[in-house]
C-alpha positions, -999 to 999 in steps of 0.1 A, spaced: 0 0 0 14 34 -9 22 57 19 -2 84 7 -31 60 1 -63 70 20 -72 41 42 -101 57 60 -118 91 63 -142 107 87 -159 141 92 -151 160 123 -165 194 129 -173 200 93 -138 190 81 -128 158 64 -99 140 80 -80 112 62 -60 83 76 -32 74 53 -12 42 47 18 56 65 -3 60 97 -5 98 92 -37 117 99 -44 150 83 -71 172 68 -82 161 33 -73 184 4 -101 196 -19 -93 171 -46 -94 143 -20 -127 154 -7 -141 155 -42 -129 120 -49 -143 107 -16 -177 123 -24 -177 109 -59 -168 74 -48 -190 72 -17 -226 84 -21 -235 76 15 -206 99 27 -217 125 2 -252 127 17 -237 129 52 -213 155 41 -241 177 29 -261 176 61 -235 172 88 -238 199 115 -225 182 146 -191 187 161 -183 150 165 -171 122 142 -198 99 129 -198 63 141 -184 41 113 
């Protein structure tokens, strides 16, 4: 697995955080968020209505 591969993603306080293959955690870039939304319709619907300041339960 490449070091910069997104392994998991969550929304926290309106921001999208990504967990990478090298165990790094950081805010997602705009292109990454766009790719996540395009690839995951369930996340896209959550992204558009999320207002809470906590991470969703996976």
